[in-house]
N, C-alpha and C positions, 0 to 999 in steps of 0.2 A: 306726417312723419308720427306725432300722438299714437296715432292709431296702431303705427308698426311698434312701437315699444311697448303698449299694453298689450300684444299680441305675443310677443318676445317672453312679456313678465310670466305669460299664463303657463310656461313651458319649463320656468325657469327653477332650479335647486338650489336654495341657500343653505350651506352649513354655517351653522355659529360656532367657531373654533377659536377661543382664548378672547373674546369679545370683539372679533373682526369678523366680517362678511366679504363675501363674494356678491355683488350686484350687479344689475344689468344696468348699463348706459347707453349714450346715445350711441358710441361706436363699437357696442358688444361687450364683452365680460370682462370688466377689468378690478383691480382690487382698488377697493377707496381708501382714501387717507385717511379718513379718520372713521371712530368706532362707533357702530350702528347700535343702539339700545334694542331690546328685545320687543320694547314699545313700539320702536319704529317700524320693527317689522311686521307686528302682529296690525300695524295701521295701513300698511302697504299689502296684506292680504296673507300675510305667511302666516296664518291661525293654528296650524297643526303642529303640535310638538313631538317629535320622535327621538327615542331614547333607543342606543345601541347597548346593550349589556353584554360585556364579552365572557361574562362566566367565567372568571379565573385566568382568560387573557387579557391582556393587555395592546394599547398602541401609543407608544413613548408614555411611557409610565400610568396611562389612563386606564382606568378599569371601564369606563364608560364615555361614550360621545353622545353630547346631545344637538339637534339640529330643528330649524321650523321650516315646514314645507306648504304651500298652497294645499287647500281642500283639494281633494281627488288628483294627486301631484303622485308620478312616480318619483320611488326613495333610489337616490344613490348607494349602490351597490359598494360596500368596502372592498378596493382592491382590484375595480374595475379600470378600465382605461377612463380618465379626465373624470373620474366621481367626485376627485378632492377627498376621498376618504381611503386610509391605508387600513388592508386586510389584519385584522389580531393575530399576534402569536402566544403560544403558552409553550412552557417548558414541557416538553415529553406528549405533547398530545400536534395532532394537525387538525388544522380547522375544517368543519365540515360546512355550514351553512347558518343560516338563521330561520329560527320561527317565531312566531308570536307568543308574548309571555304571559304564562299565569301567575297566578300569585298564591302563595302557600299560606299558613294559617298564622306564620310570623311577617308576612306581609313582603317577602323575599319573590322576587322574580325569577322563574324555571322558565324553560321552554316547555310549549305545548306542542310536545309533540304529533301532535295530529292535525296542526296547522303550520307547515312550514311555509317561508316566506319566497314569493316567485317575482324578483326583481323585474322581469321582463313582463309579468301581467299585473300585478296586485298595485293598488294605488293607495295611497293613505286616504282614509274617508272619516278618522276618527280625530278629534281634537288631541287625545294623548293616545300614543301606544308605543310600546315597548318591544324591542325586539331583540330576544335570546341568542348568542350565539350556541352554536354545538360544535361539539369535540370527539372526535377519534383519538381514543388512547394510542400512541404508538407503540409499535412491536421493540422489542429487543433482542438482539442475540448476544448471547453471552457466551462468547469464544472461551474454551478452555485451552492453554496450552502450558509450554513449560516442563519440567521432569513431574512425570507422573499425572499431569495436567492440573498441578497444584495452583495456577496463576490464572487469571481470569481479565479479560478485557468485554467491555459493553459497548456495542453499537447499536444507537437509535436508528429505528425505521422508522418515516413518515410515511403518512397514508395519503391517497388519494382522496378527493370529496366524496367517491364511492365505497370509500373504506380498504380499498386494497393495497395492499403495500408497493410502495413505491421500489426501483431500482437500490441496490448497494453497489456502489463502486470497490471493485476490488481491491483500491488502495485503502479502503476503510478497515481493511484486516491488517495493515501492516504495523508493525510494532517495534520502534528501536531496540536493534542490537538484539532482534530475533530474525531468523530465517525459517520461513515453513515448509514442510515437504509435503506435505497433503491434508485436507479438510475430512473430516467426517462426522457422522451424524449419531457415534455413540463411540465411548472409550475405546472398544474394542478394535476399533479403525476397519469394520468391515465394510461399510457402507459410505463410500467415499463420493463427495461431490466436488463439482468444478466451479470455484467462485469465480472464474474468469466468465463463464457463461450465467451467473447472475443466479439468484438463489432461488427454488424452486418453489411457487407459492403454495405448495402442498404440505411443504416445512412449515409454515404459518398457520393452517388449519389444525394443526397437531399441538399448535402452542400452548403451554400451560401459563394462566395469565400474562397471556402476551411475549411470553420469553421463549426464542427460542435456542436449545444448546448446542452447539457445535464445538467440536473438538479440532483443534490446528496441532497436528506433529510437528515441534519445532526443535530447532537446535539453537544454543544460544551464541549470537554472535550474527555477523552479515558473511554470508558466503553465496557463490556462484553455485548451482544447483547443476551439476552435469550428467546428461543424460547419454550423451552420446560424445566421441570421437571429434565430432565436427566441433561440437559445441566446445569442446575443450579449447580448438586450434582457433575458433573465431573469436575468444575475448583476449584483452589484452593483460595478460599475468603480471603482475608487479610482485617487486619482495614480498611484500605483507599480503598480497591478496590470497583471501581464505577459499577454499574447495571443497564440496561435498559431492562424491562421486555416486551418482545414485545408479548406475548400470557400469554392467562390464565394456569395456572401452576398446575396440580393435582399431590401433592407428592406419591400418591398412584403408579406411574410407578415406583418412586425411592425403595419402600420398596418390588414391587414385584421382584424387581433383588437385595434383599437382600443387599441393599445399606442404608446409613442413611445421613442424611444433618442437619447441625447447622451453624447457623451465628456463626463468631466470638464472641469472649466474649467482647469484645469492640469492637462496629461499627461505622467507624468514616468517611465512605465512602457518594456516592451519589447512593441511590436507587429510582430509576424512575419508579415507577409502570404502569404508562399509562393507568391509570385505568382498572388496567387487576386484578384477582384474584389469591391468592395461596392457593390453597385448600389440607384440610386433612392434613397439618403437624403437627407430632408426636413427642414431643420432651421428652428426662427423663435427667434432670439436678441434680447435686450433687456439694458441695463445695469440691474446690480440696485443700484449704488451708486456713487458719485462715484469708486473705483476699478478698475471695470469697465470697463476701456478698449478691449480685445482681443477681436476675432469672427472666427471661424470653423468649420469642421468642428472644428479643434484651437483654441480660443479664445488657449491659449499652451501651448508645446511647453516642457516642461519641461528644465534642463539636462541630467538623467539619462537623458533620454526618446533609444531607439533604435527608430525607424520605417523600416523596408524592407520590399521586395518587395511593395508593395500598389496597387492600382488604385483610386479613385473614381470611379463612371460613372454618369452623369446625376444630378448634385447639384445641390438647390434649397437655399440658405441666404436665406432671409429678416431683414434686419439693421434692427431697429426702433432707429434711434439717438436716444432719446427722453427722456435726461436732460441738463439745462443743464448742470448742474454740474460733468459728466466735461470735465477741458481738453482731452484729445485723444481723437480716435476711428481705431485702426488695423483694417483690416477686409480679411482675405484670403479666398478661399474656403476653402483648406486651414489656413490658420492665419494669427491674426493677428500672433503673436509665435514667433520660434522662438529661447530663450533660448541663449547659450554655451555651448558644451559637449555642445550635442543633436547627434543624428546622424540626417538622412534619407537615405536611399538607395535611389532607385527607386523613389518613391512619386510616384504621377501621377495626373491627374484626367482623364478623358476624358466632355468633357461635360458643363457644367452652367449654371447660372443664378445671378447674386449679384446679390437685390433689397437696395438700401442706402435707408432711409425714415429721411429726416432730419428731426428738428422745428424748426418755424419757431422763428428767435431764434437755433441755434446757426450759431457762425460755421464756414462752410465751408472756411476754410484751415486749421480744427482737423481735418478729416476727410480720412482719407488710406485709399486703394482700391485693392485689388490684385487680378486675377485668380487667382493663388495665393498666394503670401507676401507679407505687407506689410512685416514688420521681422523680419530675421534678426540675432542677435548677431554682433561681429564673429569666435568662435572656434567658432561652429556650424558643422559641417559637412551641407553639403546636395549630393549628389551624384546624377549620372543622374535629375534630376525634372524635370517640368515639368507643365504644364497646357495643354489643345488644345480648343477648341470651347466656351470658356467667355462667357458673355453678361453683361455688368455692365451693371446699370440701379441710375444714383442719383438721386434725387427728394428736392428737400427741400419739405415743406410750405408751401403758401401763408401 
């Protein structure tokens, strides 16, 4: 049994951390219940002192770690499985490897670049050995965004052991209360990149002082970016959902898949049309209760709403006024009501049909119809908006 224990000792590595040690015992490797002194270890054959100098990095706030090992032993590799040692960390840097130290004129340990330490093959053969960590300085992506690209956001890019930049998750480009429309390598927006596919390594090769400049075309606020009619129909639009229309939308794409679409009864979000068109929108509406008075593409434009730079083309709205309990009906092809505080700018209708079908018995004096906006609040702002080529048909049942 003693012979087996001696053989085990010849292979074991003993890190001394905070005055405690892991030592071989009769039943394997266990933490001893008492502190072992350095003299005890030397007497047991652990004669070689090894210092890991982290060169600006740290492990648990310590700049170095010291262990004792037997002569001609392999050394534990920090971060390796079951080594007992943690790989050092350093803000703004990625760990590379360890080199044997050399000492400058002031006695400071610095890595000897010609002597990297190979933990798989190199052994401790000196009574005193210092290993110095080497580091790669991380790359930085400086993301310019906001009006005139006047705001910046820094993304730290770590590197692997060979110095290659690691992949950057696209979520690292997210900035609170901003929506990005595209990313470019220049502020002229000529060279677009797809961050979903990862940053091309060639960008890092041209980095100055490790910094890659990217430009994110952005809009303040949280928006859904809409690139097709199907995208518009597939999201749940609430009263305060913000939408940015990034392409002309043909709603026939939606109807071809037997789907429907309508804006919420009251819309108070921001709808930025970006000078695009929503064409061939078809709506059928009817009052759902006695307080359902207003009808249009937007039944009610809420006071918080901002709708701008958008054209609706070839719109068809069938308004079936079939609830006699409703005291007044306000019908407009664009909106039945625009509340005070709302803003509509450069919102147009180019071609449309408004069919208003009124139930028999309803007083027509309580039905108001417009080819555009039936009622706007006194403090609402409607500028550069118009309807053209709109046909209005009002019919009451016999």
